[in-house]
LUMNUKOL-820910 format. One record per residue: x, y, z of N, C-alpha, C in turn; residue number from 1; residue in three letters. Coordinates in pm, 1 decimal. Layout:
r npx = X | npy = Y | npz = Z | capx = X | capy = Y | capz = Z | cpx = X | cpy = Y | cpz = Z | k = NUM | r = ala
...
***
This chain:
r npx = 7827.7 | npy = 15525.2 | npz = -760.9 | capx = 7964.5 | capy = 15550.2 | capz = -795.0 | cpx = 8056.8 | cpy = 15555.8 | cpz = -653.8 | k = 1 | r = met
r npx = 8122.6 | npy = 15507.0 | npz = -643.6 | capx = 8196.8 | capy = 15511.0 | capz = -556.3 | cpx = 8327.7 | cpy = 15684.8 | cpz = -600.9 | k = 2 | r = ser
r npx = 8405.2 | npy = 15701.9 | npz = -500.4 | capx = 8478.4 | capy = 15792.7 | capz = -602.7 | cpx = 8609.3 | cpy = 15776.5 | cpz = -464.1 | k = 3 | r = ser
r npx = 8739.9 | npy = 15727.0 | npz = -529.0 | capx = 8872.8 | capy = 15693.2 | capz = -407.2 | cpx = 8982.1 | cpy = 15795.5 | cpz = -487.6 | k = 4 | r = tyr
r npx = 9076.7 | npy = 15824.5 | npz = -361.1 | capx = 9153.8 | capy = 15948.4 | capz = -377.0 | cpx = 9262.4 | cpy = 15877.2 | cpz = -320.5 | k = 5 | r = met
r npx = 9401.2 | npy = 15887.8 | npz = -323.2 | capx = 9500.6 | capy = 15820.8 | capz = -296.5 | cpx = 9579.7 | cpy = 15903.7 | cpz = -169.7 | k = 6 | r = ser
r npx = 9648.7 | npy = 15865.4 | npz = -147.5 | capx = 9729.3 | capy = 15954.4 | capz = 31.3 | cpx = 9790.3 | cpy = 16100.5 | cpz = -37.2 | k = 7 | r = asp
r npx = 9806.3 | npy = 16103.7 | npz = -201.8 | capx = 9886.6 | capy = 16242.4 | capz = -196.8 | cpx = 9750.2 | cpy = 16376.4 | cpz = -245.5 | k = 8 | r = asp
r npx = 9677.5 | npy = 16302.8 | npz = -255.6 | capx = 9540.0 | capy = 16358.1 | capz = -261.1 | cpx = 9439.5 | cpy = 16366.8 | cpz = -438.4 | k = 9 | r = gly
r npx = 9543.6 | npy = 16248.0 | npz = -513.1 | capx = 9511.4 | capy = 16199.5 | capz = -632.0 | cpx = 9408.6 | cpy = 16164.1 | cpz = -637.7 | k = 10 | r = thr
r npx = 9285.2 | npy = 16192.3 | npz = -740.2 | capx = 9124.4 | capy = 16104.0 | capz = -753.9 | cpx = 9183.2 | cpy = 15979.5 | cpz = -851.5 | k = 11 | r = val
r npx = 9173.7 | npy = 15872.2 | npz = -822.6 | capx = 9144.8 | capy = 15775.6 | capz = -847.7 | cpx = 8988.9 | cpy = 15749.2 | cpz = -988.4 | k = 12 | r = ile
r npx = 9053.3 | npy = 15736.9 | npz = -1135.2 | capx = 8964.3 | capy = 15786.3 | capz = -1233.5 | cpx = 8929.7 | cpy = 15622.8 | cpz = -1260.9 | k = 13 | r = ser
r npx = 8800.9 | npy = 15629.3 | npz = -1287.7 | capx = 8775.8 | capy = 15455.2 | capz = -1350.6 | cpx = 8886.5 | cpy = 15411.0 | cpz = -1443.3 | k = 14 | r = glu
r npx = 8912.3 | npy = 15517.3 | npz = -1525.2 | capx = 9021.5 | capy = 15502.6 | capz = -1600.6 | cpx = 9113.4 | cpy = 15453.7 | cpz = -1567.4 | k = 15 | r = glu
r npx = 9184.5 | npy = 15476.0 | npz = -1453.2 | capx = 9346.2 | capy = 15468.9 | capz = -1372.7 | cpx = 9323.3 | cpy = 15239.0 | cpz = -1369.3 | k = 16 | r = met
r npx = 9182.1 | npy = 15307.5 | npz = -1272.5 | capx = 9145.1 | capy = 15158.0 | capz = -1243.2 | cpx = 9161.4 | cpy = 15004.5 | cpz = -1328.2 | k = 17 | r = ile
r npx = 9087.1 | npy = 15091.6 | npz = -1427.8 | capx = 9129.6 | capy = 14960.4 | capz = -1523.7 | cpx = 9260.7 | cpy = 14964.5 | cpz = -1594.2 | k = 18 | r = asp
r npx = 9336.2 | npy = 15028.2 | npz = -1606.0 | capx = 9428.0 | capy = 15039.8 | capz = -1685.9 | cpx = 9510.1 | cpy = 14959.1 | cpz = -1584.0 | k = 19 | r = lys
r npx = 9495.9 | npy = 15000.5 | npz = -1479.9 | capx = 9595.7 | capy = 14914.6 | capz = -1381.1 | cpx = 9529.8 | cpy = 14707.7 | cpz = -1317.3 | k = 20 | r = trp
r npx = 9398.8 | npy = 14745.0 | npz = -1370.5 | capx = 9407.8 | capy = 14577.8 | capz = -1347.1 | cpx = 9406.7 | cpy = 14500.6 | cpz = -1467.4 | k = 21 | r = ala
r npx = 9391.9 | npy = 14548.9 | npz = -1619.6 | capx = 9480.2 | capy = 14511.8 | capz = -1724.0 | cpx = 9658.0 | cpy = 14487.6 | cpz = -1714.4 | k = 22 | r = gly
r npx = 9707.7 | npy = 14570.4 | npz = -1617.9 | capx = 9871.9 | capy = 14563.8 | capz = -1617.6 | cpx = 9838.1 | cpy = 14464.8 | cpz = -1550.3 | k = 23 | r = glu
r npx = 9836.3 | npy = 14468.1 | npz = -1418.4 | capx = 9811.0 | capy = 14321.0 | capz = -1324.5 | cpx = 9777.2 | cpy = 14200.1 | cpz = -1380.0 | k = 24 | r = ala
r npx = 9672.6 | npy = 14198.5 | npz = -1503.7 | capx = 9597.6 | capy = 14097.2 | capz = -1553.3 | cpx = 9715.3 | cpy = 14011.8 | cpz = -1647.9 | k = 25 | r = glu
r npx = 9849.6 | npy = 14130.5 | npz = -1709.7 | capx = 9930.2 | capy = 14095.5 | capz = -1833.3 | cpx = 10071.5 | cpy = 14096.1 | cpz = -1731.7 | k = 26 | r = arg
r npx = 10011.4 | npy = 14043.3 | npz = -1598.4 | capx = 10159.8 | capy = 14016.8 | capz = -1455.3 | cpx = 10235.2 | cpy = 14178.2 | cpz = -1539.3 | k = 27 | r = gly
r npx = 10227.9 | npy = 14300.7 | npz = -1521.4 | capx = 10296.3 | capy = 14391.1 | capz = -1517.6 | cpx = 10366.7 | cpy = 14347.2 | cpz = -1661.9 | k = 28 | r = phe
r npx = 10385.1 | npy = 14293.2 | npz = -1782.2 | capx = 10499.3 | capy = 14282.8 | capz = -1807.4 | cpx = 10590.9 | cpy = 14396.5 | cpz = -1811.3 | k = 29 | r = glu
r npx = 10705.5 | npy = 14393.3 | npz = -1863.3 | capx = 10804.2 | capy = 14425.8 | capz = -1875.4 | cpx = 10874.1 | cpy = 14570.8 | cpz = -1802.1 | k = 30 | r = gly
r npx = 10830.8 | npy = 14522.4 | npz = -1650.1 | capx = 10861.9 | capy = 14529.5 | capz = -1568.4 | cpx = 10892.1 | cpy = 14512.6 | cpz = -1455.8 | k = 31 | r = ser
r npx = 10985.3 | npy = 14587.9 | npz = -1368.2 | capx = 11026.9 | capy = 14558.3 | capz = -1251.5 | cpx = 10989.6 | cpy = 14618.8 | cpz = -1144.3 | k = 32 | r = gln
r npx = 10926.1 | npy = 14541.4 | npz = -1009.5 | capx = 10888.2 | capy = 14606.3 | capz = -933.8 | cpx = 10967.7 | cpy = 14590.2 | cpz = -852.4 | k = 33 | r = leu
r npx = 10989.4 | npy = 14719.2 | npz = -770.0 | capx = 11056.8 | capy = 14717.3 | capz = -654.5 | cpx = 10988.0 | cpy = 14717.4 | cpz = -459.0 | k = 34 | r = gln
r npx = 11011.5 | npy = 14696.0 | npz = -351.4 | capx = 10929.1 | capy = 14763.7 | capz = -214.1 | cpx = 10985.0 | cpy = 14895.4 | cpz = -203.7 | k = 35 | r = ala
r npx = 10881.2 | npy = 14945.0 | npz = -170.8 | capx = 10911.3 | capy = 15083.4 | capz = -97.4 | cpx = 10832.2 | cpy = 15091.8 | cpz = 22.6 | k = 36 | r = val
r npx = 10959.4 | npy = 15121.2 | npz = 111.6 | capx = 10927.4 | capy = 15113.3 | capz = 279.9 | cpx = 10840.4 | cpy = 15257.6 | cpz = 266.2 | k = 37 | r = asp
r npx = 10786.3 | npy = 15281.3 | npz = 374.3 | capx = 10720.5 | capy = 15409.6 | capz = 435.3 | cpx = 10599.6 | cpy = 15467.4 | cpz = 320.1 | k = 38 | r = gly
r npx = 10590.4 | npy = 15611.9 | npz = 314.8 | capx = 10521.1 | capy = 15683.1 | capz = 204.7 | cpx = 10634.6 | cpy = 15707.1 | cpz = 46.3 | k = 39 | r = arg
r npx = 10580.9 | npy = 15626.2 | npz = -40.0 | capx = 10656.4 | capy = 15665.1 | capz = -147.6 | cpx = 10611.3 | cpy = 15817.7 | cpz = -213.2 | k = 40 | r = pro
r npx = 10556.0 | npy = 15906.6 | npz = -170.5 | capx = 10546.1 | capy = 16022.0 | capz = -195.2 | cpx = 10638.3 | cpy = 16170.6 | cpz = -123.1 | k = 41 | r = trp
r npx = 10644.5 | npy = 16115.2 | npz = -30.0 | capx = 10729.3 | capy = 16175.3 | capz = 49.2 | cpx = 10900.4 | cpy = 16100.2 | cpz = 52.1 | k = 42 | r = glu
r npx = 10961.4 | npy = 16253.3 | npz = 28.3 | capx = 11124.2 | capy = 16242.9 | capz = 6.7 | cpx = 11203.5 | cpy = 16133.8 | cpz = 145.1 | k = 43 | r = gly
r npx = 11115.6 | npy = 16123.3 | npz = 223.3 | capx = 11135.1 | capy = 16111.2 | capz = 345.4 | cpx = 11044.4 | cpy = 16073.3 | cpz = 443.4 | k = 44 | r = arg
r npx = 11004.5 | npy = 15888.3 | npz = 482.6 | capx = 10963.3 | capy = 15901.4 | capz = 585.1 | cpx = 10938.9 | cpy = 15999.7 | cpz = 707.3 | k = 45 | r = thr
r npx = 10825.0 | npy = 16048.2 | npz = 760.9 | capx = 10812.3 | capy = 16150.3 | capz = 875.2 | cpx = 10760.7 | cpy = 16075.7 | cpz = 960.2 | k = 46 | r = glu
r npx = 10804.2 | npy = 16100.9 | npz = 1077.1 | capx = 10702.3 | capy = 16002.0 | capz = 1174.6 | cpx = 10620.3 | cpy = 16126.5 | cpz = 1221.2 | k = 47 | r = ala
r npx = 10470.3 | npy = 16042.5 | npz = 1248.7 | capx = 10345.7 | capy = 16110.2 | capz = 1235.6 | cpx = 10317.7 | cpy = 16152.6 | cpz = 1404.5 | k = 48 | r = leu
r npx = 10330.1 | npy = 16262.2 | npz = 1395.1 | capx = 10281.2 | capy = 16308.8 | capz = 1549.9 | cpx = 10152.9 | cpy = 16390.7 | cpz = 1576.7 | k = 49 | r = lys
r npx = 10099.5 | npy = 16355.2 | npz = 1742.4 | capx = 9926.4 | capy = 16364.2 | capz = 1721.3 | cpx = 10013.0 | cpy = 16601.0 | cpz = 1740.1 | k = 50 | r = pro
r npx = 9876.1 | npy = 16622.1 | npz = 1705.9 | capx = 9838.6 | capy = 16755.7 | capz = 1713.8 | cpx = 9693.2 | cpy = 16817.4 | cpz = 1776.0 | k = 51 | r = arg
r npx = 9684.5 | npy = 16893.9 | npz = 1775.7 | capx = 9526.5 | capy = 16905.3 | capz = 1840.2 | cpx = 9523.0 | cpy = 17059.9 | cpz = 1695.1 | k = 52 | r = thr
r npx = 9404.5 | npy = 17070.7 | npz = 1696.3 | capx = 9302.4 | capy = 17147.6 | capz = 1640.3 | cpx = 9196.1 | cpy = 17138.1 | cpz = 1727.8 | k = 53 | r = ile
r npx = 9150.3 | npy = 17311.7 | npz = 1694.9 | capx = 8991.1 | capy = 17290.5 | capz = 1747.3 | cpx = 8864.8 | cpy = 17297.5 | cpz = 1593.8 | k = 54 | r = arg
r npx = 8780.5 | npy = 17208.8 | npz = 1623.8 | capx = 8731.4 | capy = 17239.3 | capz = 1508.2 | cpx = 8545.2 | cpy = 17202.2 | cpz = 1585.4 | k = 55 | r = val
r npx = 8451.4 | npy = 17253.6 | npz = 1524.4 | capx = 8322.7 | capy = 17224.1 | capz = 1580.6 | cpx = 8221.7 | cpy = 17110.3 | cpz = 1606.4 | k = 56 | r = ser
r npx = 8160.3 | npy = 17078.6 | npz = 1717.6 | capx = 8130.8 | capy = 16954.2 | capz = 1668.6 | cpx = 8060.2 | cpy = 16919.8 | cpz = 1469.7 | k = 57 | r = asp
r npx = 7984.4 | npy = 17027.8 | npz = 1476.9 | capx = 7903.6 | capy = 16975.9 | capz = 1269.0 | cpx = 8058.1 | cpy = 16992.4 | cpz = 1221.8 | k = 58 | r = ser
r npx = 8159.4 | npy = 17034.8 | npz = 1212.6 | capx = 8279.5 | capy = 17021.8 | capz = 1146.1 | cpx = 8343.5 | cpy = 16865.1 | cpz = 1149.9 | k = 59 | r = leu
r npx = 8328.3 | npy = 16858.1 | npz = 1315.1 | capx = 8421.0 | capy = 16708.5 | capz = 1275.3 | cpx = 8269.3 | cpy = 16568.0 | cpz = 1243.2 | k = 60 | r = trp
r npx = 8156.9 | npy = 16604.5 | npz = 1274.5 | capx = 8063.6 | capy = 16512.8 | capz = 1223.7 | cpx = 8121.6 | cpy = 16488.7 | cpz = 1096.5 | k = 61 | r = asp
r npx = 8122.6 | npy = 16625.1 | npz = 1009.1 | capx = 8121.6 | capy = 16593.0 | capz = 878.5 | cpx = 8269.5 | cpy = 16547.9 | cpz = 865.6 | k = 62 | r = leu
r npx = 8382.6 | npy = 16569.7 | npz = 898.4 | capx = 8494.4 | capy = 16466.5 | capz = 883.2 | cpx = 8439.9 | cpy = 16325.1 | cpz = 886.1 | k = 63 | r = val
r npx = 8392.4 | npy = 16297.4 | npz = 1036.1 | capx = 8366.2 | capy = 16138.8 | capz = 1025.0 | cpx = 8278.6 | cpy = 16107.7 | cpz = 955.7 | k = 64 | r = gln
r npx = 8233.3 | npy = 16169.3 | npz = 906.1 | capx = 8106.1 | capy = 16123.8 | capz = 747.4 | cpx = 8181.4 | cpy = 16064.6 | cpz = 649.7 | k = 65 | r = lys
r npx = 8260.5 | npy = 16195.4 | npz = 653.4 | capx = 8326.2 | capy = 16136.1 | capz = 515.3 | cpx = 8452.1 | cpy = 16021.5 | cpz = 512.9 | k = 66 | r = ala
r npx = 8511.1 | npy = 15979.4 | npz = 633.2 | capx = 8608.2 | capy = 15939.3 | capz = 649.8 | cpx = 8563.3 | cpy = 15786.4 | cpz = 636.6 | k = 67 | r = ala
r npx = 8415.7 | npy = 15791.6 | npz = 668.4 | capx = 8361.9 | capy = 15672.5 | capz = 711.0 | cpx = 8346.7 | cpy = 15622.3 | cpz = 563.4 | k = 68 | r = lys
r npx = 8256.0 | npy = 15724.4 | npz = 450.7 | capx = 8246.7 | capy = 15732.1 | capz = 323.7 | cpx = 8376.3 | cpy = 15640.6 | cpz = 211.7 | k = 69 | r = thr
r npx = 8528.7 | npy = 15719.2 | npz = 250.7 | capx = 8571.4 | capy = 15669.8 | capz = 210.1 | cpx = 8646.8 | cpy = 15543.1 | cpz = 248.2 | k = 70 | r = his
r npx = 8646.5 | npy = 15447.1 | npz = 385.5 | capx = 8709.6 | capy = 15380.5 | capz = 440.8 | cpx = 8821.7 | cpy = 15411.5 | cpz = 487.5 | k = 71 | r = his
r npx = 8801.7 | npy = 15517.9 | npz = 570.1 | capx = 8977.3 | capy = 15616.9 | capz = 651.0 | cpx = 8889.1 | cpy = 15556.1 | cpz = 764.2 | k = 72 | r = met
r npx = 9028.7 | npy = 15623.4 | npz = 857.2 | capx = 9019.5 | capy = 15615.5 | capz = 912.4 | cpx = 9027.8 | cpy = 15760.1 | cpz = 961.3 | k = 73 | r = ser
r npx = 8956.9 | npy = 15833.6 | npz = 1060.9 | capx = 8923.5 | capy = 15979.9 | capz = 1072.3 | cpx = 9117.9 | cpy = 16076.7 | cpz = 1074.0 | k = 74 | r = val
r npx = 9203.4 | npy = 16028.3 | npz = 1125.2 | capx = 9338.5 | capy = 16088.2 | capz = 1094.6 | cpx = 9330.8 | cpy = 16058.2 | cpz = 958.5 | k = 75 | r = ser
r npx = 9386.1 | npy = 15915.3 | npz = 892.9 | capx = 9440.7 | capy = 15939.1 | capz = 769.1 | cpx = 9329.4 | cpy = 16010.7 | cpz = 636.5 | k = 76 | r = glu
r npx = 9241.5 | npy = 16006.2 | npz = 648.7 | capx = 9130.4 | capy = 16157.5 | capz = 621.6 | cpx = 9161.5 | cpy = 16275.7 | cpz = 617.4 | k = 77 | r = tyr
r npx = 9206.4 | npy = 16297.8 | npz = 722.3 | capx = 9189.5 | capy = 16450.1 | capz = 757.8 | cpx = 9404.3 | cpy = 16468.2 | cpz = 716.5 | k = 78 | r = ala
r npx = 9465.7 | npy = 16348.9 | npz = 697.9 | capx = 9619.3 | capy = 16387.9 | capz = 652.8 | cpx = 9604.5 | cpy = 16413.0 | cpz = 542.1 | k = 79 | r = arg
r npx = 9529.1 | npy = 16319.3 | npz = 446.0 | capx = 9509.7 | capy = 16340.6 | capz = 323.0 | cpx = 9415.6 | cpy = 16452.3 | cpz = 261.6 | k = 80 | r = gln
r npx = 9352.7 | npy = 16547.0 | npz = 300.5 | capx = 9254.8 | capy = 16660.1 | capz = 232.8 | cpx = 9353.0 | cpy = 16741.1 | cpz = 333.5 | k = 81 | r = glu
r npx = 9450.7 | npy = 16771.8 | npz = 387.6 | capx = 9518.7 | capy = 16864.7 | capz = 397.5 | cpx = 9588.9 | cpy = 16875.7 | cpz = 343.4 | k = 82 | r = leu
r npx = 9722.6 | npy = 16756.1 | npz = 300.7 | capx = 9787.2 | capy = 16766.7 | capz = 182.2 | cpx = 9744.7 | cpy = 16811.9 | cpz = 99.3 | k = 83 | r = ala
r npx = 9634.6 | npy = 16725.9 | npz = -42.6 | capx = 9567.0 | capy = 16778.3 | capz = -112.3 | cpx = 9466.4 | cpy = 16921.8 | cpz = -124.0 | k = 84 | r = arg
r npx = 9477.0 | npy = 16976.3 | npz = 8.4 | capx = 9406.9 | capy = 17145.4 | capz = -24.5 | cpx = 9556.1 | cpy = 17187.5 | cpz = -16.0 | k = 85 | r = ala
r npx = 9642.9 | npy = 17191.3 | npz = 51.4 | capx = 9759.0 | capy = 17275.4 | capz = 62.3 | cpx = 9855.8 | cpy = 17253.6 | cpz = -36.9 | k = 86 | r = leu
r npx = 9844.9 | npy = 17109.4 | npz = -118.7 | capx = 9943.1 | capy = 17070.8 | capz = -269.5 | cpx = 9843.7 | cpy = 17157.5 | cpz = -402.0 | k = 87 | r = ser
r npx = 9752.0 | npy = 17233.7 | npz = -394.6 | capx = 9665.7 | capy = 17251.0 | capz = -471.4 | cpx = 9734.3 | cpy = 17429.3 | cpz = -483.3 | k = 88 | r = ala
***
């Protein structure tokens, strides 16, 4: 079984997926959908800037493997995990 996590670090459960699928199949009854620019969990969307950190080859390999497992870029995965760890 795969595990998924939203960009803000929320773990996506099978129950959540089932609920969302049901809502979509019913056409999101009673809902008004509104497009959102940027990343909705931020008060404002900030530009992403390259940063440098130093990590060992073995840690980098773990990050690359985890990103691939989650079908994400290394940058996207690293941002997500940093945000999740720091918001805990």
